[in-house]
C-alpha positions, 0 to 999 in steps of 0.5 A: 456321411460328409463330402470332401473338398480340396481347394488349391492344395499343394504339397512339395518335398525337398530332397537331394535332387531339389524340390518335388511337387507331389500335389500340384494345385489340386481342386477336388470334391468327393460328393456325400456318400460317393466312393471316389478312387484315385488311380495312377502309377507310383509317384503320381501323388495319389497316396499323398492326397490321401495322407493329406486328407487324413492329416498324416501329411501337411500340404504347403498350400490350400484348404481341405474341408470334411463336411462343414469343418475346415481341417486344413488352412495352409495360409493360416498355418492350421492343420487339425490332427488326425484324431479330430478329423472324423475319418476311418482308415484301411491300410495296405499292410492291415496294421492290426494289433497282433496281441489283440483279438479280432473283436478287440482290433475292431473295437479299438477306434470306439475305445480310442474315441470314447464311444462306450455306448456303441460298444455296449450296443454290440456294434462290433459284432454287427460290423463283423457280420457285415464283412463276414468275420463274425465267426473269427471274433475271438481269434488273433491276427496271426491265426487269420489269412491275408484276406481275413485280416483285410476284412478285419481292417475294413471292419475297424475302419467302418466301426466308428461310423466315420464321416469319411473312410480312406483306403490306401491300396487295401488289396495290393497284398492279396492274391488275385482270387482274394482281390477279385472277391474283396473288390465285390465285397467292398462294392456291395458294402458301399452300396448297402451303407453308402459311406463317403470314401477315398480309395487309392490304387494303381490297379485299373480293374480294381478302380473300375470295380469299386468306384462311383467316380474315378480320378486318374492322376499324373505328376500330382495333377488330375488328368481325368475325372469321371464315372468308370464307364466314361474313363474306360471308354473315353480317355481324355488324353493320350497320357490317360489312354497310355496309362490304361493300356490302350497301346494300339496306335495309328498316326494319321495325316488328315486332309479333306476326304482322305486319311493317310497313314505313315506308309502312304496307304489310306483309311476311310475317315471315321464318321463324325470326324471328317472335319479334322485336319492335320496330325491325328493319333487314333487308339484302340484296345487289342480286343476291339481289333478283329481280323477279317476272315478269322473272327466275325466282323459285324455290326455298325460302321467299322474302320478297315486296315489292309496290309497287316502283317502277322509278326507274332502270336502268343497263346494265353488260354482263353485268347491269342494275342496276335502281333501285327505290323502296319505303317511303322506301327506295331498293333496287337489283336486279341482273339478269343480262343473259342470264337476264331476259325483259325489263328493266322501264322507269322508272315501272313497278311490280313485285314483288320477291322475295328468298330468306330465306337471302339476308337478314340482320336486325339489331336495335340494329345487331347481327345477329339469330340465327334461332330 
C-alpha cells in the first residue's frame, strides 16, 4: 500500500468554446490504506483526476506521487506510463476480455507484469474467493450477470496487489439491488485487506457507504473533504448542501435577539448562533422537518415554524412527501407512513418543527460555526 499525493495539479482542454479547466490547481492526499471517494456531478473533474493518477491523462501543471515515486512532474515534462505506476483499475464498463475465461481475465495483470510466481501460488483462486466468484472461474464473461462481471473486474484490479486501486463509477451500470449489495462487498473487502483506493462516483449513498474520506468536487476544485459523517451532517458551503439535496431553505434577516423571515414573521434565534447579524440561509433535510400534531416532535431544542400551508402530498410507500409553503419558500417534510397519526390535507395550515442539530446555517454561502 502507498499514499497518493497531488500538488498543484491542473488540467485544461481546448475546444470550440475555448479552454475548459477540468482540474483547477488541486492539492490532494490519499493516506496509506484509506479509500477516498471523489463525489460530484458530471463535469466536475473527478474522472479527470482519476485518469491523471492512472497516467491516462497528462496534466498541464503539478506533480503526482505514488508512495515515494514521482509519476508526474509537469514542469519537467515527465509522466510515467500507466504500466509503470503500480496501479489496478476497475472500469465502469467492466472491460473484460470476452474470449478469456474468468480465471484468465483475473490473471491477466499477473501475466502482463511477469508475476509468474503469483500465478503458481494460485493467488487467482484466492482473490476470486474474496469477491465470491470462485465457482465461476471456468466461465466466460458472456455467461455472467452484470453483478458477476463487476466482481470479476474487481478481482482483476486487486490480483496483482497494486499500490493503489482506482475505481471509476464501478457500480453505475448495475441495478439498485446489486449496487446495494456490492457497496457492502467493496467496503468489507477494503476493511479486510486495507488497500489504498480512489473511487469516483456521482452517487452520494454509494460514496458515504464505501468511503473513509469523501471529497466533494465542483468545477475542478475541492469544495469539501471529510469523513462521510462530517460531509453529510455539516456541508461546508451552500454549493455542497445543494448538491447533497438539502433543499429546504429559509432566508433570514438576523438582528439582535430577533430573526425575521421574508414574510416579516419571526423565528427564535437558534442556540449558539445568536451572535449572527445580517442575511443568513438556513437549510435542513426533509426528513428532519416534523409537523406538530402529526408526528412526535420530541427531544432537545427545536426550531418552530408557524403558518406552514400544505401545498401537496405524495405517497411513496414507506413515507409521504408533504409540500409546504412559507415566506416565499417551498419546503418538503417527509413523514414516515407507519409513524404519523394522519397526513395533512392540501390547504391546511400547520406548524413545523426541526431539531437544532439538524440545521445548517450559512452566511455568504459558507457554513457558520456555532459558538
